[in-house]
BAVEX-679547 format. One record per atom (N, C-alpha, C): atom name; x, y, z. Coordinates in nm, 3 decimals, padded with zeros to 5 digits, always signed. Layout:
REM BAVEX-679547
<site "CA", <X, Y, Z>> ...
END
This chain:
REM BAVEX-679547
<site "N", <-04.137, +04.052, -01.170>> <site "CA", <-04.094, +04.183, -01.212>> <site "C", <-04.136, +04.204, -01.356>> <site "N", <-04.200, +04.315, -01.379>> <site "CA", <-04.230, +04.354, -01.517>> <site "C", <-04.167, +04.491, -01.542>> <site "N", <-04.137, +04.515, -01.668>> <site "CA", <-04.076, +04.640, -01.709>> <site "C", <-04.162, +04.702, -01.816>> <site "N", <-04.194, +04.830, -01.796>> <site "CA", <-04.271, +04.905, -01.894>> <site "C", <-04.188, +05.025, -01.938>> <site "N", <-04.183, +05.049, -02.067>> <site "CA", <-04.115, +05.167, -02.120>> <site "C", <-04.212, +05.284, -02.114>> <site "N", <-04.177, +05.386, -02.036>> <site "CA", <-04.262, +05.505, -02.024>> <site "C", <-04.223, +05.612, -02.123>> <site "N", <-04.093, +05.621, -02.152>> <site "CA", <-04.042, +05.722, -02.244>> <site "C", <-03.909, +05.672, -02.299>> <site "N", <-03.890, +05.692, -02.427>> <site "CA", <-03.766, +05.648, -02.488>> <site "C", <-03.732, +05.735, -02.608>> <site "N", <-03.623, +05.810, -02.595>> <site "CA", <-03.568, +05.884, -02.708>> <site "C", <-03.419, +05.899, -02.684>> <site "N", <-03.351, +05.977, -02.767>> <site "CA", <-03.206, +05.991, -02.754>> <site "C", <-03.166, +06.061, -02.625>> <site "N", <-03.257, +06.140, -02.567>> <site "CA", <-03.223, +06.219, -02.448>> <site "C", <-03.251, +06.147, -02.317>> <site "N", <-03.341, +06.046, -02.316>> <site "CA", <-03.382, +05.984, -02.190>> <site "C", <-03.451, +05.850, -02.214>> <site "N", <-03.421, +05.756, -02.125>> <site "CA", <-03.495, +05.630, -02.119>> <site "C", <-03.561, +05.625, -01.982>> <site "N", <-03.694, +05.620, -01.979>> <site "CA", <-03.768, +05.613, -01.853>> <site "C", <-03.848, +05.484, -01.852>> <site "N", <-03.823, +05.404, -01.747>> <site "CA", <-03.887, +05.275, -01.732>> <site "C", <-03.967, +05.272, -01.603>> <site "N", <-04.062, +05.181, -01.596>> <site "CA", <-04.135, +05.154, -01.473>> <site "C", <-04.122, +05.005, -01.442>> <site "N", <-04.073, +04.975, -01.323>> <site "CA", <-04.067, +04.837, -01.275>> <site "C", <-04.190, +04.814, -01.188>> <site "N", <-04.238, +04.691, -01.187>> <site "CA", <-04.346, +04.656, -01.095>> <site "C", <-04.325, +04.513, -01.046>> <site "N", <-04.379, +04.487, -00.929>> <site "CA", <-04.368, +04.354, -00.870>> <site "C", <-04.246, +04.340, -00.782>> <site "N", <-04.201, +04.215, -00.769>> <site "CA", <-04.087, +04.183, -00.683>> <site "C", <-03.959, +04.173, -00.764>> <site "N", <-03.851, +04.226, -00.708>> <site "CA", <-03.718, +04.207, -00.766>> <site "C", <-03.646, +04.110, -00.674>> <site "N", <-03.669, +03.980, -00.699>> <site "CA", <-03.610, +03.876, -00.617>> <site "C", <-03.539, +03.775, -00.706>> <site "N", <-03.490, +03.667, -00.647>> <site "CA", <-03.414, +03.567, -00.721>> <site "C", <-03.494, +03.509, -00.837>> <site "N", <-03.622, +03.492, -00.820>> <site "CA", <-03.705, +03.432, -00.925>> <site "C", <-03.728, +03.525, -01.043>> <site "N", <-03.737, +03.654, -01.016>> <site "CA", <-03.773, +03.747, -01.123>> <site "C", <-03.655, +03.822, -01.184>> <site "N", <-03.550, +03.842, -01.106>> <site "CA", <-03.435, +03.918, -01.157>> <site "C", <-03.364, +03.844, -01.270>> <site "N", <-03.357, +03.712, -01.260>> <site "CA", <-03.288, +03.636, -01.365>> <site "C", <-03.347, +03.664, -01.502>> <site "N", <-03.476, +03.661, -01.514>> <site "CA", <-03.541, +03.686, -01.644>> <site "C", <-03.552, +03.835, -01.673>> <site "N", <-03.588, +03.914, -01.573>> <site "CA", <-03.608, +04.057, -01.594>> <site "C", <-03.480, +04.132, -01.625>> <site "N", <-03.369, +04.085, -01.570>> <site "CA", <-03.243, +04.156, -01.594>> <site "C", <-03.201, +04.148, -01.740>> <site "N", <-03.231, +04.038, -01.806>> <site "CA", <-03.198, +04.027, -01.948>> <site "C", <-03.272, +04.133, -02.029>> <site "N", <-03.399, +04.149, -02.001>> <site "CA", <-03.479, +04.251, -02.070>> <site "C", <-03.428, +04.391, -02.036>> <site "N", <-03.398, +04.414, -01.908>> <site "CA", <-03.351, +04.545, -01.862>> <site "C", <-03.220, +04.582, -01.931>> <site "N", <-03.123, +04.491, -01.932>> <site "CA", <-02.994, +04.523, -01.993>> <site "C", <-03.004, +04.534, -02.145>> <site "N", <-03.095, +04.463, -02.206>> <site "CA", <-03.117, +04.478, -02.350>> <site "C", <-03.166, +04.620, -02.380>> <site "N", <-03.255, +04.672, -02.297>> <site "CA", <-03.304, +04.809, -02.315>> <site "C", <-03.191, +04.910, -02.293>> <site "N", <-03.107, +04.887, -02.193>> <site "CA", <-02.996, +04.978, -02.165>> <site "C", <-02.894, +04.979, -02.278>> <site "N", <-02.867, +04.864, -02.334>> <site "CA", <-02.766, +04.853, -02.438>> <site "C", <-02.808, +04.921, -02.568>> <site "N", <-02.936, +04.941, -02.588>> <site "CA", <-02.985, +05.007, -02.709>> <site "C", <-02.972, +05.159, -02.700>> <site "N", <-02.959, +05.211, -02.579>> <site "CA", <-02.961, +05.356, -02.558>> <site "C", <-02.830, +05.404, -02.498>> <site "N", <-02.794, +05.522, -02.531>> <site "CA", <-02.680, +05.591, -02.470>> <site "C", <-02.734, +05.720, -02.411>> <site "N", <-02.811, +05.709, -02.304>> <site "CA", <-02.877, +05.825, -02.244>> <site "C", <-02.897, +05.801, -02.095>> <site "N", <-02.933, +05.905, -02.021>> <site "CA", <-02.969, +05.885, -01.881>> <site "C", <-03.088, +05.790, -01.870>> <site "N", <-03.096, +05.723, -01.756>> <site "CA", <-03.204, +05.626, -01.733>> <site "C", <-03.272, +05.659, -01.601>> <site "N", <-03.403, +05.666, -01.604>> <site "CA", <-03.484, +05.683, -01.483>> <site "C", <-03.572, +05.560, -01.471>> <site "N", <-03.574, +05.502, -01.349>> <site "CA", <-03.657, +05.385, -01.325>> <site "C", <-03.759, +05.420, -01.216>> <site "N", <-03.885, +05.415, -01.251>> <site "CA", <-03.994, +05.441, -01.157>> <site "C", <-04.017, +05.314, -01.075>> <site "N", <-04.002, +05.326, -00.944>> <site "CA", <-04.016, +05.213, -00.853>> <site "C", <-04.148, +05.216, -00.775>> <site "N", <-04.242, +05.299, -00.816>> <site "CA", <-04.365, +05.315, -00.738>> <site "C", <-04.445, +05.185, -00.724>> <site "N", <-04.426, +05.091, -00.815>> <site "CA", <-04.501, +04.965, -00.810>> <site "C", <-04.415, +04.845, -00.770>> <site "N", <-04.292, +04.872, -00.723>> <site "CA", <-04.205, +04.763, -00.677>> <site "C", <-04.240, +04.731, -00.533>> <site "N", <-04.267, +04.603, -00.506>> <site "CA", <-04.312, +04.562, -00.372>> <site "C", <-04.205, +04.494, -00.289>> <site "N", <-04.095, +04.452, -00.351>> <site "CA", <-03.988, +04.382, -00.278>> <site "C", <-03.858, +04.397, -00.355>> <site "N", <-03.748, +04.417, -00.282>> <site "CA", <-03.617, +04.432, -00.344>> <site "C", <-03.517, +04.344, -00.269>> <site "N", <-03.463, +04.243, -00.336>> <site "CA", <-03.365, +04.154, -00.276>> <site "C", <-03.224, +04.201, -00.309>> <site "N", <-03.127, +04.132, -00.254>> <site "CA", <-02.987, +04.165, -00.283>> <site "C", <-02.956, +04.144, -00.430>> <site "N", <-03.020, +04.048, -00.495>> <site "CA", <-03.000, +04.029, -00.639>> <site "C", <-03.055, +04.147, -00.719>> <site "N", <-03.166, +04.202, -00.673>> <site "CA", <-03.221, +04.322, -00.738>> <site "C", <-03.127, +04.440, -00.722>> <site "N", <-03.069, +04.454, -00.603>> <site "CA", <-02.972, +04.562, -00.581>> <site "C", <-02.851, +04.542, -00.671>> <site "N", <-02.804, +04.420, -00.680>> <site "CA", <-02.688, +04.391, -00.766>> <site "C", <-02.717, +04.428, -00.911>> <site "N", <-02.837, +04.393, -00.959>> <site "CA", <-02.875, +04.427, -01.096>> <site "C", <-02.872, +04.578, -01.117>> <site "N", <-02.925, +04.653, -01.020>> <site "CA", <-02.929, +04.798, -01.031>> <site "C", <-02.789, +04.858, -01.028>> <site "N", <-02.702, +04.805, -00.943>> <site "CA", <-02.564, +04.855, -00.937>> <site "C", <-02.488, +04.828, -01.065>> <site "N", <-02.507, +04.710, -01.121>> <site "CA", <-02.442, +04.676, -01.248>> <site "C", <-02.494, +04.768, -01.359>> <site "N", <-02.624, +04.789, -01.362>> <site "CA", <-02.683, +04.878, -01.462>> <site "C", <-02.632, +05.021, -01.444>> <site "N", <-02.625, +05.067, -01.320>> <site "CA", <-02.576, +05.202, -01.293>> <site "C", <-02.433, +05.217, -01.343>> <site "N", <-02.351, +05.117, -01.320>> <site "CA", <-02.212, +05.121, -01.365>> <site "C", <-02.205, +05.129, -01.518>> <site "N", <-02.285, +05.049, -01.586>> <site "CA", <-02.286, +05.050, -01.733>> <site "C", <-02.330, +05.186, -01.788>> <site "N", <-02.434, +05.241, -01.729>> <site "CA", <-02.484, +05.371, -01.774>> <site "C", <-02.381, +05.480, -01.745>> <site "N", <-02.316, +05.472, -01.630>> <site "CA", <-02.213, +05.569, -01.595>> <site "C", <-02.094, +05.562, -01.691>> <site "N", <-02.057, +05.442, -01.735>> <site "CA", <-01.948, +05.428, -01.831>> <site "C", <-01.981, +05.494, -01.965>> <site "N", <-02.110, +05.513, -01.993>> <site "CA", <-02.154, +05.581, -02.114>> <site "C", <-02.163, +05.733, -02.092>> <site "N", <-02.130, +05.777, -01.969>> <site "CA", <-02.132, +05.919, -01.938>> <site "C", <-02.264, +05.971, -01.886>> <site "N", <-02.351, +05.881, -01.841>> <site "CA", <-02.483, +05.922, -01.793>> <site "C", <-02.509, +05.863, -01.655>> <site "N", <-02.629, +05.882, -01.603>> <site "CA", <-02.665, +05.832, -01.471>> <site "C", <-02.794, +05.751, -01.478>> <site "N", <-02.805, +05.657, -01.385>> <site "CA", <-02.929, +05.581, -01.364>> <site "C", <-02.983, +05.624, -01.230>> <site "N", <-03.107, +05.665, -01.226>> <site "CA", <-03.171, +05.709, -01.102>> <site "C", <-03.302, +05.637, -01.081>> <site "N", <-03.331, +05.609, -00.954>> <site "CA", <-03.457, +05.547, -00.912>> <site "C", <-03.546, +05.659, -00.860>> <site "N", <-03.673, +05.658, -00.901>> <site "CA", <-03.767, +05.755, -00.846>> <site "C", <-03.891, +05.684, -00.793>> <site "N", <-03.953, +05.746, -00.696>> <site "CA", <-04.078, +05.701, -00.633>> <site "C", <-04.069, +05.563, -00.566>> <site "N", <-03.958, +05.532, -00.496>> <site "CA", <-03.958, +05.404, -00.423>> <site "C", <-04.051, +05.414, -00.302>> <site "N", <-04.104, +05.302, -00.259>> <site "CA", <-04.183, +05.300, -00.136>> <site "C", <-04.090, +05.335, -00.019>> <site "N", <-04.146, +05.376, +00.093>> <site "CA", <-04.061, +05.405, +00.209>> <site "C", <-03.973, +05.286, +00.250>> <site "N", <-04.025, +05.166, +00.240>> <site "CA", <-03.948, +05.047, +00.277>> <site "C", <-03.829, +05.027, +00.184>> <site "N", <-03.851, +05.044, +00.055>> <site "CA", <-03.742, +05.025, -00.041>> <site "C", <-03.644, +05.141, -00.034>> <site "N", <-03.693, +05.261, -00.010>> <site "CA", <-03.602, +05.374, +00.008>> <site "C", <-03.511, +05.349, +00.129>> <site "N", <-03.566, +05.292, +00.233>> <site "CA", <-03.487, +05.259, +00.353>> <site "C", <-03.377, +05.158, +00.319>> <site "N", <-03.406, +05.062, +00.232>> <site "CA", <-03.306, +04.965, +00.190>> <site "C", <-03.190, +05.037, +00.121>> <site "N", <-03.220, +05.130, +00.032>> <site "CA", <-03.115, +05.205, -00.037>> <site "C", <-03.030, +05.285, +00.062>> <site "N", <-03.094, +05.346, +00.160>> <site "CA", <-03.020, +05.424, +00.259>> <site "C", <-02.935, +05.332, +00.347>> <site "N", <-02.991, +05.221, +00.391>> <site "CA", <-02.919, +05.126, +00.476>> <site "C", <-02.797, +05.069, +00.404>> <site "N", <-02.813, +05.042, +00.276>> <site "CA", <-02.703, +04.985, +00.196>> <site "C", <-02.603, +05.092, +00.152>> <site "N", <-02.630, +05.217, +00.184>> <site "CA", <-02.539, +05.325, +00.144>> <site "C", <-02.547, +05.359, -00.003>> <site "N", <-02.660, +05.332, -00.065>> <site "CA", <-02.675, +05.352, -00.209>> <site "C", <-02.768, +05.467, -00.245>> <site "N", <-02.818, +05.537, -00.145>> <site "CA", <-02.915, +05.644, -00.173>> <site "C", <-02.853, +05.752, -00.261>> <site "N", <-02.732, +05.794, -00.229>> <site "CA", <-02.669, +05.901, -00.308>> <site "C", <-02.643, +05.858, -00.451>> <site "N", <-02.617, +05.731, -00.471>> <site "CA", <-02.588, +05.679, -00.605>> <site "C", <-02.715, +05.660, -00.688>> <site "N", <-02.821, +05.607, -00.627>> <site "CA", <-02.938, +05.564, -00.703>> <site "C", <-03.061, +05.653, -00.689>> <site "N", <-03.071, +05.728, -00.581>> <site "CA", <-03.193, +05.808, -00.561>> <site "C", <-03.172, +05.953, -00.602>> 
END
């Protein structure tokens, strides 16, 4: 998993994830992700167009991040997931929260 900052100002943080969000990558990537979230008090958009796999640990990371952003009065949204990953969000009942 790699994280790229696409846009960052007081009004919005937009990131792009790429690769796999699995047990091997979430452990390291989540530290970077949460460090970026903690620096900002704004809505967060995560572009998933280059994410190829999403495990339960990746979902957990996103839910934790969404909760933290919501506590700051904002929302975290996922955009451009592949059809397979979008199906995971729908199956898990998370589409309304994250998409």
